[in-house]
Structures are given as structure tokens and as C-alpha cells.
C-alpha positions as CSV (number, residue, x, y, z in Angstrom):
1,M,-61.5,1.9,-53.5
2,D,-58.7,1.6,-56.0
3,V,-57.2,5.0,-56.8
4,D,-53.9,5.6,-58.6
5,V,-51.2,7.4,-56.7
6,A,-50.7,9.7,-59.7
7,V,-54.3,10.7,-59.5
8,L,-54.0,11.5,-55.8
9,R,-50.8,13.6,-56.5
10,S,-52.7,15.5,-59.2
11,F,-55.5,16.2,-56.8
12,V,-53.1,17.6,-54.2
13,V,-51.3,19.8,-56.7
14,L,-54.6,21.2,-58.0
15,A,-55.8,21.8,-54.4
16,D,-52.6,23.8,-53.9
17,E,-52.6,25.8,-57.2
18,K,-56.4,26.2,-57.4
19,H,-55.9,26.6,-61.2
20,F,-55.9,23.9,-63.8
21,A,-53.3,25.4,-66.1
22,R,-50.7,26.0,-63.4
23,A,-51.3,22.6,-61.9
24,A,-50.9,20.9,-65.2
25,V,-47.6,22.7,-65.7
26,R,-46.3,21.5,-62.3
27,L,-47.4,17.9,-63.1
28,H,-45.9,18.0,-66.6
29,I,-49.2,16.9,-68.2
30,E,-51.7,18.4,-70.5
31,Q,-54.6,20.3,-68.9
32,P,-57.3,18.0,-70.4
33,A,-55.5,15.0,-68.9
34,L,-55.5,16.7,-65.5
35,S,-59.2,17.4,-65.8
36,Q,-59.9,13.8,-66.6
37,R,-58.0,12.6,-63.6
38,I,-60.0,14.9,-61.2
39,K,-63.3,13.8,-62.8
40,R,-62.3,10.1,-62.4
41,L,-61.3,10.7,-58.7
42,E,-64.6,12.4,-58.0
43,R,-66.5,9.5,-59.6
44,R,-64.6,6.9,-57.5
45,T,-65.0,8.8,-54.3
46,G,-68.6,9.8,-55.0
47,V,-67.8,13.2,-53.7
48,Q,-67.5,16.6,-55.3
49,L,-64.1,17.8,-54.4
50,F,-63.9,21.1,-56.3
51,V,-66.2,24.0,-57.2
52,R,-65.2,25.3,-60.7
53,D,-65.8,28.7,-62.2
54,T,-64.5,30.3,-65.4
55,R,-61.1,31.1,-64.0
56,N,-60.3,29.1,-60.9
57,V,-61.3,26.1,-58.8
58,H,-61.9,25.9,-55.1
59,L,-62.1,23.0,-52.7
60,T,-65.4,22.1,-51.3
61,E,-65.6,21.3,-47.5
62,A,-65.4,17.7,-48.4
63,G,-62.4,18.5,-50.6
64,L,-60.6,20.3,-47.8
65,E,-61.0,17.2,-45.5
66,F,-59.9,14.9,-48.3
67,A,-56.9,17.1,-49.2
68,A,-55.5,17.1,-45.6
69,A,-55.8,13.3,-45.4
70,V,-54.4,12.6,-48.8
71,T,-51.4,14.9,-48.2
72,D,-50.6,13.0,-45.1
73,V,-50.9,9.6,-46.8
74,L,-48.6,10.7,-49.7
75,E,-46.0,12.1,-47.3
76,R,-46.0,8.8,-45.4
77,L,-45.8,6.9,-48.6
78,D,-42.8,9.0,-49.8
79,A,-41.1,8.5,-46.5
80,A,-41.6,4.7,-46.7
81,V,-40.1,4.7,-50.2
82,D,-37.1,6.7,-49.0
83,R,-36.6,4.3,-46.1
84,A,-36.8,1.3,-48.4
85,R,-34.3,2.8,-50.9
86,E,-31.9,3.8,-48.1
87,T,-32.1,0.3,-46.6
88,A,-31.5,-1.3,-50.0
89,A,-28.5,1.0,-50.6
90,G,-27.1,0.2,-47.1
91,A,-27.6,3.7,-45.7
92,R,-30.2,2.6,-43.1
93,G,-30.1,-0.2,-40.7
94,A,-28.0,-1.5,-37.8
95,L,-24.6,-3.2,-37.8
96,R,-22.9,-5.3,-35.2
97,I,-19.2,-4.4,-35.1
98,A,-16.4,-6.0,-33.0
99,Y,-13.0,-4.6,-32.4
100,T,-9.8,-5.3,-30.6
101,L,-8.5,-3.2,-27.7
102,S,-5.6,-1.4,-29.4
103,V,-7.8,-0.5,-32.4
104,G,-10.2,1.2,-29.9
105,Y,-7.5,3.7,-28.7
106,E,-8.0,6.0,-31.6
107,A,-8.7,4.4,-35.0
108,L,-12.2,3.0,-34.1
109,P,-13.7,6.2,-32.5
110,E,-12.3,8.4,-35.3
111,L,-13.6,6.2,-38.1
112,L,-17.0,5.4,-36.6
113,G,-17.4,9.1,-35.8
114,R,-17.1,9.8,-39.5
115,V,-19.6,7.0,-40.2
116,E,-22.1,8.7,-37.8
117,Q,-21.7,12.0,-39.7
118,A,-21.9,10.6,-43.2
119,L,-24.6,7.9,-42.6
120,P,-26.8,9.2,-39.7
121,R,-29.4,6.5,-40.4
122,L,-27.0,3.6,-40.2
123,G,-26.7,2.6,-36.6
124,F,-24.2,0.2,-35.1
125,E,-23.3,-1.6,-31.8
126,A,-19.6,-1.9,-31.2
127,V,-18.2,-4.4,-28.8
128,E,-14.6,-5.0,-27.7
129,A,-13.3,-8.6,-28.0
130,W,-10.1,-10.5,-28.4
131,E,-8.8,-11.0,-32.0
132,T,-9.8,-14.6,-32.2
133,D,-13.4,-13.8,-31.1
134,V,-13.6,-10.9,-33.6
135,L,-12.6,-13.0,-36.5
136,D,-14.7,-16.0,-35.5
137,G,-17.7,-13.7,-34.9
138,V,-17.4,-12.2,-38.4
139,R,-17.0,-15.7,-40.0
140,N,-20.0,-17.0,-38.1
141,R,-22.1,-13.9,-38.7
142,R,-22.4,-12.9,-35.1
143,H,-20.7,-9.7,-36.2
144,D,-21.2,-7.9,-39.5
145,A,-17.7,-6.4,-39.5
146,G,-14.6,-6.3,-37.3
147,F,-11.6,-4.0,-36.7
148,V,-8.4,-5.8,-36.1
149,R,-4.6,-5.4,-36.5
150,Y,-4.1,-8.8,-38.2
151,D,-4.9,-9.7,-41.8
152,A,-6.4,-13.2,-41.4
153,A,-5.8,-14.0,-45.2
154,D,-9.1,-16.0,-45.1
155,A,-10.9,-16.8,-48.3
156,E,-14.3,-16.1,-46.5
157,L,-13.2,-12.7,-45.4
158,V,-12.3,-9.4,-47.1
159,S,-9.6,-7.4,-45.4
160,V,-9.3,-3.6,-46.0
161,L,-6.1,-1.9,-44.8
162,L,-7.0,1.4,-43.1
163,R,-3.8,2.3,-41.3
164,R,-0.2,1.6,-40.6
165,E,0.5,3.0,-37.1
166,P,3.9,3.6,-35.7
167,L,4.9,2.0,-32.4
168,V,6.0,3.4,-29.1
169,V,7.7,1.7,-26.2
170,A,5.9,2.1,-22.9
171,M,8.0,2.0,-19.7
172,P,8.0,3.3,-16.2
173,E,9.0,7.0,-16.0
174,T,11.9,5.9,-13.8
175,H,13.4,3.8,-16.7
176,P,16.7,5.1,-18.0
177,L,15.3,5.5,-21.5
178,A,12.1,7.3,-20.4
179,G,13.6,10.7,-21.0
180,R,14.5,10.0,-24.6
181,H,12.7,11.8,-27.5
182,A,12.8,8.5,-29.4
183,V,14.6,5.1,-29.5
184,H,15.6,2.4,-31.9
185,L,14.4,-1.2,-31.1
186,T,18.0,-2.2,-30.8
187,D,18.2,0.1,-27.8
188,L,15.8,-2.3,-26.2
189,R,17.6,-5.5,-26.9
190,D,18.3,-6.2,-23.2
191,E,14.8,-5.3,-21.9
192,R,12.1,-7.6,-20.7
193,F,8.8,-7.2,-22.5
194,V,5.2,-7.5,-21.4
195,M,3.4,-9.2,-24.4
196,T,-0.1,-10.2,-25.3
197,P,-0.6,-13.9,-25.0
198,S,-0.6,-15.7,-28.3
199,S,-3.7,-17.7,-27.2
200,L,-5.8,-14.6,-27.2
201,A,-4.4,-12.7,-30.2
202,P,-2.2,-14.9,-32.3
203,G,-2.1,-12.6,-35.3
204,F,-1.3,-9.5,-33.2
205,R,1.5,-11.4,-31.4
206,A,2.8,-12.6,-34.8
207,L,3.0,-9.0,-36.0
208,L,5.0,-8.0,-33.0
209,D,7.3,-11.0,-33.3
210,G,7.9,-10.0,-36.9
211,V,8.9,-6.5,-35.8
212,F,11.4,-7.9,-33.3
213,A,12.7,-10.2,-36.0
214,E,13.3,-7.3,-38.3
215,A,15.2,-5.6,-35.5
216,G,17.4,-8.7,-35.2
217,F,16.5,-10.1,-31.8
218,V,14.0,-12.3,-29.9
219,P,12.8,-10.4,-26.8
220,E,12.8,-11.8,-23.3
221,T,9.2,-11.7,-22.1
222,V,7.5,-11.7,-18.7
223,P,4.1,-13.0,-17.8
224,N,1.3,-10.6,-18.7
225,T,-0.6,-10.2,-15.5
226,A,-3.3,-8.0,-17.1
227,P,-3.9,-9.1,-20.7
228,G,-5.5,-6.3,-22.7
229,N,-4.0,-3.5,-20.7
230,R,-0.2,-3.9,-20.7
231,M,0.5,-0.4,-19.5
232,M,-1.4,-1.2,-16.2
233,A,0.7,-4.4,-16.1
234,L,3.8,-2.3,-16.3
235,R,2.9,-0.7,-13.0
236,R,3.3,-4.1,-11.4
237,Q,6.2,-5.0,-13.6
238,Q,8.5,-2.1,-12.9
239,N,11.5,-3.7,-14.6
240,A,9.6,-4.4,-17.9
241,V,8.6,-2.5,-21.0
242,A,5.9,-3.0,-23.7
243,L,5.8,-2.3,-27.4
244,L,2.5,-0.6,-28.3
245,P,0.8,1.3,-31.1
246,A,1.4,5.0,-30.8
247,S,-2.3,5.7,-30.0
248,A,-1.9,3.9,-26.7
249,R,-0.3,7.2,-25.4
250,L,-3.8,8.6,-25.4
251,L,-4.7,6.3,-22.5
252,H,-1.5,5.7,-20.6
253,P,-1.8,6.0,-16.8
254,P,0.4,8.3,-14.6
255,G,3.9,7.0,-14.1
256,I,4.2,5.5,-17.5
257,A,6.2,7.1,-20.4
258,A,5.6,6.3,-24.0
259,V,8.7,6.9,-26.2
260,P,8.4,6.8,-30.0
261,V,10.3,4.0,-31.9
262,L,12.3,5.4,-34.9
263,D,12.5,2.3,-37.0
264,E,10.4,2.5,-40.1
265,F,9.4,-1.2,-39.9
266,A,8.1,-0.7,-36.4
267,A,4.4,-0.2,-37.3
268,L,1.2,-2.1,-36.9
269,P,-1.7,-2.2,-39.4
270,V,-5.4,-1.6,-38.8
271,H,-7.8,-3.7,-40.9
272,L,-11.5,-3.7,-41.4
273,V,-12.7,-7.3,-42.0
274,H,-16.0,-8.5,-43.3
275,R,-17.5,-11.5,-45.0
276,A,-17.0,-11.7,-48.8
277,D,-20.8,-12.0,-49.1
278,A,-21.5,-9.0,-46.9
279,G,-24.6,-6.9,-47.7
280,A,-24.9,-3.3,-48.9
281,A,-24.7,-1.7,-45.4
282,V,-21.3,-3.4,-44.7
283,Q,-20.0,-2.4,-48.1
284,L,-21.0,1.2,-47.5
285,L,-19.3,1.1,-44.1
286,A,-16.1,-0.2,-45.7
287,D,-16.2,2.5,-48.4
288,T,-16.8,5.3,-45.8
289,V,-14.0,4.3,-43.3
290,L,-11.6,3.8,-46.2
291,R,-12.3,7.3,-47.5
292,E,-11.8,8.7,-44.1
293,A,-8.5,6.7,-43.6
294,R,-7.2,8.1,-46.9
295,R,-8.3,11.6,-46.0
296,R,-6.2,11.3,-42.8
297,R,-3.3,9.8,-44.9
298,W,-3.3,6.8,-42.6
299,T,-2.8,4.4,-45.5
300,G,0.6,5.7,-46.4
């Protein structure tokens, strides 16, 4: 049976109002047009749905059954339309997100927490990976988006700056500088630094090398015995220090001090990267995290 949705909605409104004039007003149509719709519906169903008198209308028993079923159908139809529209707008679905370790200290949970609040029907799976794997994954569509420190400057990718985060120097609490409120990088010229291997995070390492170059020296480095967690490595390298984003202080283990670096150039960015041809959900993700970063004044 072919029945127009508008006719079914007219039936449900009349069943609720039990009065042609009031129902016509709610439907924004003339009363004769409503009467024709109901007559057409009764002809197509072959069932009398209403009993009419001079003032009101009442549902028959068959009309009561039909009203319950049609109301359910229309509610499910409306919900399906809403889901389709949300999906098309990017507000519904699931995203695969990758991020590097240092972004996961603070920026990632704060930003994705905001996404969960603003877009409750947009789910995501976030996995930690090395910088090279994050960027390759986004390029090759294994990940929909990535959070990294390094701007890859890749024609295939869009990079959105979300934060410029100041640095701290992590060192054993027994270090002579550990009691300082803050230091300049030149105070660390003679120190030995635990560094992330360039093979795992070439962009991140290049950013740190640039900071040292701005300070006017090339640091002496020691082998990183625990790539990805340099503060734990410091516990085994008691005569070494590490330059880290300030949010690393949230996770440092006992026995390690984190002293702020005063130099204005001593900062590392946080970028969201996605493909230039990303869909609506990724675009909405990017807009949401950028608004949150600006609200927190992370972008400077």
C-alpha cells in the first residue's frame, strides 16, 4: 500500500486533537484538505479509522491500533532522518585517531574530552604511535587524523596549529639545578641530554635541535635506553637531563624534577593533521579542537 508520509502525519495529529479545525491549524493546512487526506487514507486502508459527529471525531478500535503503529513508524523514520543528517554533517560516526606520546600528556585528553562533550555521537579510537607512523597512517588512510608536534609541510596533509607549549628540563632531584624555579637553556650548555632517536621522530627531534640552535649550542647526547619515556630513562642515566614539553610534569616519576625553561623560543607546537580530502567528520573534529585550543589561549 502506497501512503504518503504527509497523510500519515495528518492522521496522527487528528488522532491526537480529535478535532478537524485544531488539527488543521497544527498542520498548517485548510480543514477541507485535511478531511480529504483522511478520506483517502481510509479508502487505501479499507478501514474506518474515525467516527465523526457534529463537533468532534473519535478513533475506532481499528483506528487506535493503527495510530499506535503509525506513531512508532513515524518516530523511527524521523530518527533515521536525523541520523542520516548527522552523519552527512560529520556529527555521527567513528574516527581513527593516532597521536604521539608527548601530545598524550595533556593536549590530547583535554581536546578529545571537549569533542566528547560537543559531539556525543561522534566516536573515536585513539592509538599512540611514533611520529613517522602517525603521519604515514594519515597519508595512507589507516588513520583519519593525527596529533603530532611536527608540521610535516606535506601537500597531501592539512596541518592545524593547536598549541605552542613551553619546555621544561627534567633531571634527577639530586642535580644541582633541580632546586631552581626556572633556568635558561644556556645554563644547560655542559649537560648531557637524553634525546628521542631521529629514526622514530625526525620532526620532533628537528624541533628540539632548532631550540638548541637558537640557544647557541649543540648538546651532548647519551643513548636513549627507553625511547618514548625519557624521564624513566633518566632514572638509569643519573648524570643526564632531558628537554620536554611542560605537560610531561603531569606524569614524571618520583625522584625526577621538572624545571621550567625561561627562553621564549623554548616551546614545541601541537598540530592536528588530516588529509586535504578529509570528510565532514574530520573537518568537524578539526573545527571543534581548534575552538577549544583558542578558548584555552593555547594558540598564543
